[in-house]
Backbone atoms as SQL, in Angstrom:
CREATE TABLE atoms (id INTEGER PRIMARY KEY, chain TEXT, resi INTEGER, resn TEXT, atom TEXT, x REAL, y REAL, z REAL);
INSERT INTO atoms VALUES
  (1, 'A', 1, 'MET', 'N', 187.610, -94.272, 44.740),
  (2, 'A', 1, 'MET', 'CA', 187.179, -95.631, 44.459),
  (3, 'A', 1, 'MET', 'C', 186.541, -96.243, 45.711),
  (4, 'A', 2, 'ALA', 'N', 185.460, -96.967, 45.512),
  (5, 'A', 2, 'ALA', 'CA', 184.749, -97.610, 46.627),
  (6, 'A', 2, 'ALA', 'C', 185.548, -98.803, 47.140),
  (7, 'A', 3, 'LYS', 'N', 185.331, -99.101, 48.415),
  (8, 'A', 3, 'LYS', 'CA', 186.059, -100.196, 49.041),
  (9, 'A', 3, 'LYS', 'C', 185.114, -100.966, 49.959),
  (10, 'A', 4, 'ILE', 'N', 185.256, -102.286, 49.957),
  (11, 'A', 4, 'ILE', 'CA', 184.480, -103.122, 50.863),
  (12, 'A', 4, 'ILE', 'C', 185.411, -103.614, 51.966),
  (13, 'A', 5, 'THR', 'N', 185.039, -103.311, 53.204),
  (14, 'A', 5, 'THR', 'CA', 185.825, -103.755, 54.351),
  (15, 'A', 5, 'THR', 'C', 184.977, -104.748, 55.140),
  (16, 'A', 6, 'ASN', 'N', 185.610, -105.425, 56.081),
  (17, 'A', 6, 'ASN', 'CA', 184.852, -106.388, 56.880),
  (18, 'A', 6, 'ASN', 'C', 185.383, -106.454, 58.301),
  (19, 'A', 7, 'ARG', 'N', 184.563, -107.055, 59.156),
  (20, 'A', 7, 'ARG', 'CA', 184.896, -107.219, 60.578),
  (21, 'A', 7, 'ARG', 'C', 185.028, -108.706, 60.927),
  (22, 'A', 8, 'ILE', 'N', 185.421, -109.519, 59.974),
  (23, 'A', 8, 'ILE', 'CA', 185.467, -110.969, 60.195),
  (24, 'A', 8, 'ILE', 'C', 186.408, -111.335, 61.339),
  (25, 'A', 9, 'ARG', 'N', 187.596, -110.782, 61.346),
  (26, 'A', 9, 'ARG', 'CA', 188.557, -111.123, 62.412),
  (27, 'A', 9, 'ARG', 'C', 187.978, -110.785, 63.787),
  (28, 'A', 10, 'ARG', 'N', 187.368, -109.611, 63.917),
  (29, 'A', 10, 'ARG', 'CA', 186.769, -109.187, 65.185),
  (30, 'A', 10, 'ARG', 'C', 185.622, -110.127, 65.574),
  (31, 'A', 11, 'LEU', 'N', 184.782, -110.462, 64.622),
  (32, 'A', 11, 'LEU', 'CA', 183.657, -111.347, 64.901),
  (33, 'A', 11, 'LEU', 'C', 184.129, -112.739, 65.313),
  (34, 'A', 12, 'ARG', 'N', 185.177, -113.226, 64.677),
  (35, 'A', 12, 'ARG', 'CA', 185.731, -114.535, 65.074),
  (36, 'A', 12, 'ARG', 'C', 186.215, -114.484, 66.515),
  (37, 'A', 13, 'PHE', 'N', 186.902, -113.417, 66.859),
  (38, 'A', 13, 'PHE', 'CA', 187.417, -113.266, 68.225),
  (39, 'A', 13, 'PHE', 'C', 186.262, -113.210, 69.222),
  (40, 'A', 14, 'ASP', 'N', 185.218, -112.469, 68.863),
  (41, 'A', 14, 'ASP', 'CA', 184.061, -112.314, 69.746),
  (42, 'A', 14, 'ASP', 'C', 183.233, -113.586, 69.875),
  (43, 'A', 15, 'HIS', 'N', 183.403, -114.517, 68.950),
  (44, 'A', 15, 'HIS', 'CA', 182.680, -115.799, 68.991),
  (45, 'A', 15, 'HIS', 'C', 183.628, -116.903, 69.474),
  (46, 'A', 16, 'ASN', 'N', 184.050, -116.761, 70.720),
  (47, 'A', 16, 'ASN', 'CA', 184.919, -117.756, 71.372),
  (48, 'A', 16, 'ASN', 'C', 186.210, -118.016, 70.605),
  (49, 'A', 17, 'GLU', 'N', 186.752, -116.947, 70.013),
  (50, 'A', 17, 'GLU', 'CA', 188.011, -117.036, 69.270),
  (51, 'A', 17, 'GLU', 'C', 187.959, -118.146, 68.219),
  (52, 'A', 18, 'MET', 'N', 186.883, -118.144, 67.451),
  (53, 'A', 18, 'MET', 'CA', 186.694, -119.097, 66.361),
  (54, 'A', 18, 'MET', 'C', 187.895, -119.054, 65.415),
  (55, 'A', 19, 'THR', 'N', 188.355, -120.207, 64.987),
  (56, 'A', 19, 'THR', 'CA', 189.490, -120.240, 64.067),
  (57, 'A', 19, 'THR', 'C', 189.019, -119.953, 62.641),
  (58, 'A', 20, 'GLN', 'N', 189.967, -119.607, 61.799),
  (59, 'A', 20, 'GLN', 'CA', 189.657, -119.398, 60.390),
  (60, 'A', 20, 'GLN', 'C', 189.117, -120.690, 59.785),
  (61, 'A', 21, 'GLU', 'N', 189.689, -121.807, 60.183),
  (62, 'A', 21, 'GLU', 'CA', 189.255, -123.110, 59.672),
  (63, 'A', 21, 'GLU', 'C', 187.809, -123.406, 60.075),
  (64, 'A', 22, 'GLU', 'N', 187.452, -123.124, 61.327),
  (65, 'A', 22, 'GLU', 'CA', 186.075, -123.353, 61.790),
  (66, 'A', 22, 'GLU', 'C', 185.089, -122.498, 60.999),
  (67, 'A', 23, 'LEU', 'N', 185.435, -121.229, 60.797),
  (68, 'A', 23, 'LEU', 'CA', 184.562, -120.344, 60.033),
  (69, 'A', 23, 'LEU', 'C', 184.422, -120.838, 58.599),
  (70, 'A', 24, 'ALA', 'N', 185.529, -121.219, 58.001),
  (71, 'A', 24, 'ALA', 'CA', 185.509, -121.708, 56.618),
  (72, 'A', 24, 'ALA', 'C', 184.580, -122.913, 56.482),
  (73, 'A', 25, 'LYS', 'N', 184.694, -123.860, 57.401),
  (74, 'A', 25, 'LYS', 'CA', 183.840, -125.055, 57.341),
  (75, 'A', 25, 'LYS', 'C', 182.371, -124.683, 57.469),
  (76, 'A', 26, 'GLN', 'N', 182.048, -123.821, 58.412),
  (77, 'A', 26, 'GLN', 'CA', 180.652, -123.442, 58.635),
  (78, 'A', 26, 'GLN', 'C', 180.084, -122.607, 57.488),
  (79, 'A', 27, 'ALA', 'N', 180.944, -121.819, 56.828),
  (80, 'A', 27, 'ALA', 'CA', 180.490, -120.951, 55.738),
  (81, 'A', 27, 'ALA', 'C', 180.580, -121.639, 54.383),
  (82, 'A', 28, 'GLY', 'N', 181.208, -122.817, 54.340),
  (83, 'A', 28, 'GLY', 'CA', 181.293, -123.560, 53.088),
  (84, 'A', 28, 'GLY', 'C', 182.325, -123.015, 52.118),
  (85, 'A', 29, 'CYS', 'N', 183.475, -122.598, 52.652),
  (86, 'A', 29, 'CYS', 'CA', 184.561, -122.120, 51.797),
  (87, 'A', 29, 'CYS', 'C', 185.879, -122.642, 52.355),
  (88, 'A', 30, 'THR', 'N', 186.986, -122.180, 51.824),
  (89, 'A', 30, 'THR', 'CA', 188.296, -122.634, 52.293),
  (90, 'A', 30, 'THR', 'C', 188.884, -121.647, 53.297),
  (91, 'A', 31, 'ARG', 'N', 189.828, -122.134, 54.073),
  (92, 'A', 31, 'ARG', 'CA', 190.538, -121.262, 55.012),
  (93, 'A', 31, 'ARG', 'C', 191.275, -120.166, 54.243),
  (94, 'A', 32, 'GLN', 'N', 191.797, -120.496, 53.066),
  (95, 'A', 32, 'GLN', 'CA', 192.503, -119.505, 52.251),
  (96, 'A', 32, 'GLN', 'C', 191.576, -118.348, 51.866),
  (97, 'A', 33, 'THR', 'N', 190.302, -118.664, 51.635),
  (98, 'A', 33, 'THR', 'CA', 189.328, -117.613, 51.325),
  (99, 'A', 33, 'THR', 'C', 189.141, -116.690, 52.522),
  (100, 'A', 34, 'ILE', 'N', 189.039, -117.270, 53.706),
  (101, 'A', 34, 'ILE', 'CA', 188.879, -116.459, 54.926),
  (102, 'A', 34, 'ILE', 'C', 190.102, -115.581, 55.135),
  (103, 'A', 35, 'ILE', 'N', 191.285, -116.139, 54.921),
  (104, 'A', 35, 'ILE', 'CA', 192.525, -115.359, 55.054),
  (105, 'A', 35, 'ILE', 'C', 192.495, -114.167, 54.096),
  (106, 'A', 36, 'ALA', 'N', 192.157, -114.423, 52.829),
  (107, 'A', 36, 'ALA', 'CA', 192.126, -113.356, 51.821),
  (108, 'A', 36, 'ALA', 'C', 191.078, -112.296, 52.176),
  (109, 'A', 37, 'LEU', 'N', 189.928, -112.730, 52.681),
  (110, 'A', 37, 'LEU', 'CA', 188.892, -111.779, 53.089),
  (111, 'A', 37, 'LEU', 'C', 189.393, -110.889, 54.215),
  (112, 'A', 38, 'GLU', 'N', 189.983, -111.504, 55.244),
  (113, 'A', 38, 'GLU', 'CA', 190.470, -110.732, 56.394),
  (114, 'A', 38, 'GLU', 'C', 191.556, -109.740, 55.994),
  (115, 'A', 39, 'GLN', 'N', 192.337, -110.088, 54.999),
  (116, 'A', 39, 'GLN', 'CA', 193.420, -109.203, 54.544),
  (117, 'A', 39, 'GLN', 'C', 192.931, -108.154, 53.544),
  (118, 'A', 40, 'GLY', 'N', 191.648, -108.217, 53.195),
  (119, 'A', 40, 'GLY', 'CA', 191.107, -107.258, 52.234),
  (120, 'A', 40, 'GLY', 'C', 191.546, -107.508, 50.814),
  (121, 'A', 41, 'LYS', 'N', 191.980, -108.729, 50.514),
  (122, 'A', 41, 'LYS', 'CA', 192.476, -109.067, 49.176),
  (123, 'A', 41, 'LYS', 'C', 191.417, -109.742, 48.314),
  (124, 'A', 42, 'TYR', 'N', 190.238, -109.976, 48.886),
  (125, 'A', 42, 'TYR', 'CA', 189.185, -110.697, 48.175),
  (126, 'A', 42, 'TYR', 'C', 187.832, -110.156, 48.596),
  (127, 'A', 43, 'VAL', 'N', 186.955, -109.987, 47.621),
  (128, 'A', 43, 'VAL', 'CA', 185.585, -109.573, 47.888),
  (129, 'A', 43, 'VAL', 'C', 184.711, -110.800, 47.642),
  (130, 'A', 44, 'PRO', 'N', 183.922, -111.198, 48.637),
  (131, 'A', 44, 'PRO', 'CA', 183.146, -112.423, 48.491),
  (132, 'A', 44, 'PRO', 'C', 181.943, -112.267, 47.566),
  (133, 'A', 45, 'SER', 'N', 181.448, -113.398, 47.089),
  (134, 'A', 45, 'SER', 'CA', 180.175, -113.380, 46.367),
  (135, 'A', 45, 'SER', 'C', 179.109, -112.974, 47.375),
  (136, 'A', 46, 'ILE', 'N', 177.988, -112.527, 46.889),
  (137, 'A', 46, 'ILE', 'CA', 176.910, -112.135, 47.800),
  (138, 'A', 46, 'ILE', 'C', 176.437, -113.351, 48.596),
  (139, 'A', 47, 'GLU', 'N', 176.442, -114.520, 47.982),
  (140, 'A', 47, 'GLU', 'CA', 176.026, -115.736, 48.678),
  (141, 'A', 47, 'GLU', 'C', 176.966, -116.047, 49.846),
  (142, 'A', 48, 'LEU', 'N', 178.267, -115.988, 49.600),
  (143, 'A', 48, 'LEU', 'CA', 179.232, -116.255, 50.671),
  (144, 'A', 48, 'LEU', 'C', 179.129, -115.204, 51.767),
  (145, 'A', 49, 'ALA', 'N', 178.934, -113.965, 51.387),
  (146, 'A', 49, 'ALA', 'CA', 178.792, -112.894, 52.383),
  (147, 'A', 49, 'ALA', 'C', 177.617, -113.184, 53.319),
  (148, 'A', 50, 'PHE', 'N', 176.490, -113.610, 52.752),
  (149, 'A', 50, 'PHE', 'CA', 175.331, -113.942, 53.581),
  (150, 'A', 50, 'PHE', 'C', 175.597, -115.161, 54.457),
  (151, 'A', 51, 'ARG', 'N', 176.302, -116.157, 53.922),
  (152, 'A', 51, 'ARG', 'CA', 176.607, -117.353, 54.718),
  (153, 'A', 51, 'ARG', 'C', 177.506, -117.008, 55.902),
  (154, 'A', 52, 'ILE', 'N', 178.477, -116.139, 55.691),
  (155, 'A', 52, 'ILE', 'CA', 179.362, -115.724, 56.790),
  (156, 'A', 52, 'ILE', 'C', 178.555, -114.979, 57.851),
  (157, 'A', 53, 'ALA', 'N', 177.690, -114.072, 57.428),
  (158, 'A', 53, 'ALA', 'CA', 176.846, -113.348, 58.389),
  (159, 'A', 53, 'ALA', 'C', 175.971, -114.330, 59.160),
  (160, 'A', 54, 'GLU', 'N', 175.464, -115.331, 58.479),
  (161, 'A', 54, 'GLU', 'CA', 174.614, -116.334, 59.125),
  (162, 'A', 54, 'GLU', 'C', 175.383, -117.123, 60.186),
  (163, 'A', 55, 'VAL', 'N', 176.645, -117.452, 59.910),
  (164, 'A', 55, 'VAL', 'CA', 177.466, -118.167, 60.894),
  (165, 'A', 55, 'VAL', 'C', 177.537, -117.372, 62.195),
  (166, 'A', 56, 'PHE', 'N', 177.673, -116.061, 62.091),
  (167, 'A', 56, 'PHE', 'CA', 177.787, -115.202, 63.270),
  (168, 'A', 56, 'PHE', 'C', 176.432, -114.734, 63.806),
  (169, 'A', 57, 'SER', 'N', 175.352, -115.113, 63.118),
  (170, 'A', 57, 'SER', 'CA', 173.986, -114.701, 63.507),
  (171, 'A', 57, 'SER', 'C', 173.856, -113.181, 63.582),
  (172, 'A', 58, 'VAL', 'N', 174.398, -112.520, 62.566),
  (173, 'A', 58, 'VAL', 'CA', 174.301, -111.060, 62.483),
  (174, 'A', 58, 'VAL', 'C', 173.833, -110.672, 61.079),
  (175, 'A', 59, 'ARG', 'N', 173.455, -109.411, 60.931),
  (176, 'A', 59, 'ARG', 'CA', 173.067, -108.904, 59.618),
  (177, 'A', 59, 'ARG', 'C', 174.311, -108.726, 58.755),
  (178, 'A', 60, 'LEU', 'N', 174.116, -108.788, 57.461),
  (179, 'A', 60, 'LEU', 'CA', 175.211, -108.642, 56.501),
  (180, 'A', 60, 'LEU', 'C', 176.029, -107.377, 56.763),
  (181, 'A', 61, 'GLU', 'N', 175.341, -106.281, 57.085),
  (182, 'A', 61, 'GLU', 'CA', 176.009, -104.995, 57.298),
  (183, 'A', 61, 'GLU', 'C', 176.898, -104.986, 58.538),
  (184, 'A', 62, 'GLU', 'N', 176.697, -105.950, 59.434),
  (185, 'A', 62, 'GLU', 'CA', 177.543, -106.040, 60.616),
  (186, 'A', 62, 'GLU', 'C', 178.857, -106.748, 60.318),
  (187, 'A', 63, 'VAL', 'N', 178.918, -107.412, 59.169),
  (188, 'A', 63, 'VAL', 'CA', 180.152, -108.098, 58.757),
  (189, 'A', 63, 'VAL', 'C', 180.886, -107.274, 57.706),
  (190, 'A', 64, 'PHE', 'N', 180.149, -106.818, 56.693),
  (191, 'A', 64, 'PHE', 'CA', 180.765, -106.117, 55.569),
  (192, 'A', 64, 'PHE', 'C', 180.280, -104.670, 55.495),
  (193, 'A', 65, 'GLN', 'N', 181.201, -103.767, 55.207),
  (194, 'A', 65, 'GLN', 'CA', 180.891, -102.355, 55.069),
  (195, 'A', 65, 'GLN', 'C', 181.352, -101.877, 53.687),
  (196, 'A', 66, 'TYR', 'N', 180.520, -101.046, 53.074),
  (197, 'A', 66, 'TYR', 'CA', 180.824, -100.468, 51.774),
  (198, 'A', 66, 'TYR', 'C', 181.210, -99.015, 52.012),
  (199, 'A', 67, 'GLU', 'N', 182.429, -98.678, 51.659),
  (200, 'A', 67, 'GLU', 'CA', 182.920, -97.315, 51.860),
  (201, 'A', 67, 'GLU', 'C', 183.184, -96.643, 50.512),
  (202, 'A', 68, 'ARG', 'N', 182.708, -95.429, 50.386),
  (203, 'A', 68, 'ARG', 'CA', 182.949, -94.680, 49.152),
  (204, 'A', 68, 'ARG', 'C', 184.167, -93.814, 49.294);
């Protein structure tokens, strides 16, 4: 089964230890969504995925990885 993983926690740390709340506000979602994403319990919509990548000024593939 395919799995989508992410580097959100690492990217937050690399961006001046950004809090989950700060990321949520900038990406237009809730802190609970960020928590679920980091724990691998939630797969974001494509729109949210792009917004998160935009917050970090990176390409989508640098945040989310698709593993078969």
